[in-house]
C-alpha positions in Angstrom: -0.5 0.1 -37.0 1.2 -2.0 -39.5 1.8 -5.6 -39.5 5.1 -7.3 -40.2 6.2 -11.0 -41.3 7.9 -12.9 -38.7 8.6 -16.6 -39.3 5.9 -16.9 -41.9 3.3 -15.2 -39.7 1.6 -11.6 -39.5 1.9 -9.7 -36.1 0.8 -6.5 -34.9 3.5 -4.0 -33.4 3.7 -4.4 -29.6 1.7 -1.6 -27.6 2.7 0.1 -24.5 -0.3 -0.3 -22.1 -2.9 2.4 -22.3 -6.7 2.8 -20.8 -8.1 2.5 -24.4 -6.1 -0.8 -25.4 -6.9 -2.5 -21.9 -10.6 -1.4 -22.5 -10.8 -2.9 -25.8 -9.3 -6.0 -24.9 -11.7 -6.5 -22.1 -14.8 -5.7 -24.2 -13.8 -7.9 -27.0 -12.9 -10.9 -24.5 -16.6 -10.6 -23.7 -17.9 -10.4 -27.0 -19.7 -7.0 -26.4 -20.0 -4.0 -28.9 -19.3 -0.6 -28.2 -22.6 0.2 -28.5 -24.0 -2.3 -25.8 -21.2 -1.1 -23.6 -21.8 2.6 -24.1 -25.5 2.0 -23.6 -25.1 0.1 -20.2 -22.4 2.4 -18.9 -24.5 5.5 -19.5 -22.1 7.1 -22.2 -22.1 7.3 -26.1 -20.6 4.9 -28.4 -18.4 7.4 -30.1 -17.0 8.2 -26.4 -16.1 4.6 -26.2 -14.6 4.7 -29.7 -12.5 8.0 -28.6 -11.4 6.3 -25.4 -10.2 3.1 -27.1 -8.4 5.0 -29.9 -6.8 7.3 -27.0 -8.4 10.3 -28.7 -9.8 11.6 -25.3 -8.3 12.4 -21.9 -8.6 10.3 -19.1 -12.0 9.3 -17.9 -13.4 10.2 -14.6 -13.9 8.0 -12.0 -17.6 7.5 -12.5 -17.1 6.5 -16.0 -14.4 3.8 -15.1 -16.7 2.6 -12.3 -19.8 2.4 -14.8 -17.7 0.6 -17.5 -16.1 -1.9 -15.0 -19.4 -2.6 -13.4 -21.1 -3.6 -16.7 -17.9 -5.6 -17.8 -17.9 -7.4 -14.6 -21.5 -8.5 -14.7 -20.7 -10.1 -18.0 -17.5 -11.8 -16.8 -15.9 -11.2 -13.4 -12.9 -8.9 -13.6 -9.7 -10.0 -11.9 -8.4 -7.6 -9.3 -5.3 -7.2 -11.5 -7.6 -5.7 -14.5 -9.5 -3.7 -12.2 -6.5 -2.0 -10.5 -4.8 -1.6 -14.2 -7.8 0.1 -15.3 -7.8 2.8 -12.5 -3.6 3.2 -12.9 -4.3 3.8 -16.6 -6.9 5.9 -16.0 -4.9 8.0 -13.7 -7.1 7.1 -10.4 -4.9 5.8 -8.1 -6.5 4.4 -5.0 -6.8 7.3 -2.5 -8.6 5.1 -0.1 -6.9 4.0 3.1 -8.0 0.5 3.9 -8.7 -0.6 7.5 -6.5 -2.9 9.4 -9.4 -5.7 9.2 -9.5 -5.2 5.4 -5.9 -5.6 4.9 -5.5 -8.6 7.1 -8.1 -10.3 5.3 -5.6 -10.2 2.0 -2.9 -11.7 4.0 -2.3 -15.1 2.8 -0.9 -18.3 4.7 2.2 -18.1 2.4 2.9 -14.4 3.8 2.4 -15.6 7.3 4.8 -18.6 6.8 7.3 -16.2 5.2 7.4 -14.1 8.6 8.3 -17.4 10.4 11.1 -18.2 7.9 13.0 -15.3 9.1 13.5 -16.4 12.9 15.4 -15.8 15.0 15.3 -12.1 13.0 12.3 -9.8 13.5 9.7 -9.7 10.8 6.4 -8.1 10.6 3.6 -6.9 8.1 2.5 -3.4 8.8 0.2 -0.9 7.1 1.2 2.6 6.2 -0.3 3.9 9.5 2.1 1.3 11.3 -0.8 -1.0 12.5 0.7 -4.4 13.1 -1.3 -6.9 10.9 1.0 -10.1 11.5 4.5 -10.7 13.2 6.9 -13.4 14.1 7.8 -14.3 17.6 11.0 -12.5 17.7 9.2 -9.3 16.6 6.3 -9.5 19.3 9.2 -10.4 22.1 11.4 -7.4 21.0 8.3 -4.7 21.7 7.3 -5.9 25.1 3.6 -5.0 26.0 2.7 -4.5 22.3 -0.8 -6.1 21.4 -0.7 -8.7 18.9 -2.8 -6.3 16.7 -1.7 -3.1 18.1 -0.4 0.1 16.5 3.6 0.4 16.5 3.3 4.3 17.0 1.0 4.0 19.8 3.1 1.6 21.5 6.2 3.8 20.9 4.6 7.1 22.4 2.3 5.6 24.8 3.8 2.6 26.6 6.1 2.9 29.4 8.7 0.3 28.2 9.1 2.0 24.9 11.8 4.4 26.2 13.5 1.5 27.8 13.6 -0.4 24.9 14.5 2.3 22.3 18.1 3.7 23.3 17.6 6.6 21.1 14.0 7.2 22.0 14.3 11.1 21.9 16.0 11.2 18.6 13.7 8.4 17.1 10.7 10.1 18.2 11.7 13.5 16.1 12.5 11.2 12.8 9.1 9.2 13.3 7.3 12.6 13.3 9.0 13.6 10.3 8.6 10.3 8.6 4.9 10.4 9.3 4.6 14.2 7.7 6.3 13.0 4.5 4.3 9.6 4.3 1.0 11.6 4.6 1.8 13.9 2.1 2.9 11.4 -0.3 -0.3 9.6 0.5 -2.3 12.5 -0.9 -5.0 11.5 1.9 -4.6 13.6 5.1 -8.1 12.5 6.1 -6.9 8.9 6.3 -4.7 9.6 8.9 -6.8 12.0 11.0 -7.9 9.2 13.5 -4.5 8.2 13.9 -3.1 11.8 14.7 -5.7 12.4 16.9 -5.3 9.1 19.0 -1.5 10.1 19.3 -2.5 13.5 20.4 -3.4 12.3 23.8 0.3 11.6 24.3 2.3 14.6 25.3 5.5 13.2 23.9 3.9 12.8 20.5 2.6 16.4 20.7 6.2 17.6 21.4 7.7 15.7 18.5 4.8 16.8 16.2 4.9 20.2 17.1 8.7 20.5 15.7 7.2 20.5 12.3 9.9 18.8 10.6 9.7 16.4 7.5 11.9 13.5 6.8 11.7 10.9 4.0 12.4 7.4 5.6 14.9 5.4 4.0 14.3 1.8 2.9 16.9 0.6 5.8 17.3 2.4 8.9 19.0 1.5 12.1 17.4 0.7 15.5 19.1 0.8 18.7 17.4 -1.6 21.2 17.7 -2.8 24.5 16.2 -5.8 26.6 14.2 -3.9 29.5 14.9 -6.9 31.9 18.7 -7.7 31.2 19.7 -4.1 29.9 21.5 -5.9 26.9 21.8 -3.7 24.1 21.8 -4.6 20.4 21.8 -2.9 16.8 19.1 -3.9 14.3 19.1 -2.9 10.8 15.2 -2.5 9.9 14.7 -3.2 6.0 11.3 -2.2 4.8 9.5 -2.7 1.5 6.1 -2.3 -0.1 3.7 -5.1 -1.2 2.4 -4.0 -4.6 -0.3 -6.6 -5.0 -3.4 -5.9 -6.9 -5.4 -5.6 -3.8 -4.6 -2.5 -1.8 -1.4 -1.7 -3.8 1.4 0.0 -1.6 -0.8 -0.2 1.8 1.2 -3.6 3.2 4.8 -3.2 4.4 7.4 -5.9 5.2 9.9 -5.2 7.9 12.7 -7.3 8.4 15.1 -6.5 11.4 18.7 -7.9 10.7 21.3 -8.0 13.2 23.8 -5.0 13.1 
């Protein structure tokens, strides 16, 4: 890798991020030799050299865990560096965190942002549709939904759902198809097993699920809703987005309901 002069100074050519150059940076920042890192991670020094030069394929999860454990012991790794190491090693997280774990990473600023959207509906959900936080308009729009309930359990199991959702039958088929696509994309069917088992208690879900269709959910979709008391209907454009934070990337969803 050559060096060129710029404004009287020498600089190295810029590198795209790789597992090797990130590992080298983290090791250099801690003043630890390849030999010492290798010994404490249970691998050979030559293997560390090959990793840093990009001469080997991606390391296994066990190797990455051993490397990060030792580097973190010297100087704590940031959550961003931990995730970047996993991503560059091709070890995207296959775990589905619990609602409690996800609520623990919701910041006060994120909650304040939900309230800023009033009088429009706004909520934070996980990919299994557990309600993690919401503003008052969201809670009012789905009567009977527990503050920390599950949107799908409400939709298929609460008696008011068919009164609130004008197109309940067609929505049910869409939701089942979206679930199938989401589970496939996540690569972790076991993480959804409990939810499917719980929803299986509702005959309406079993019927929608048995159709076997697959649909990929758009980022914006239309909800036709009804006030179960007054009967007044309204159309809501639901806009979704994933929060790609360092902790539990892609597991948090924002949903904003805008008037149609």
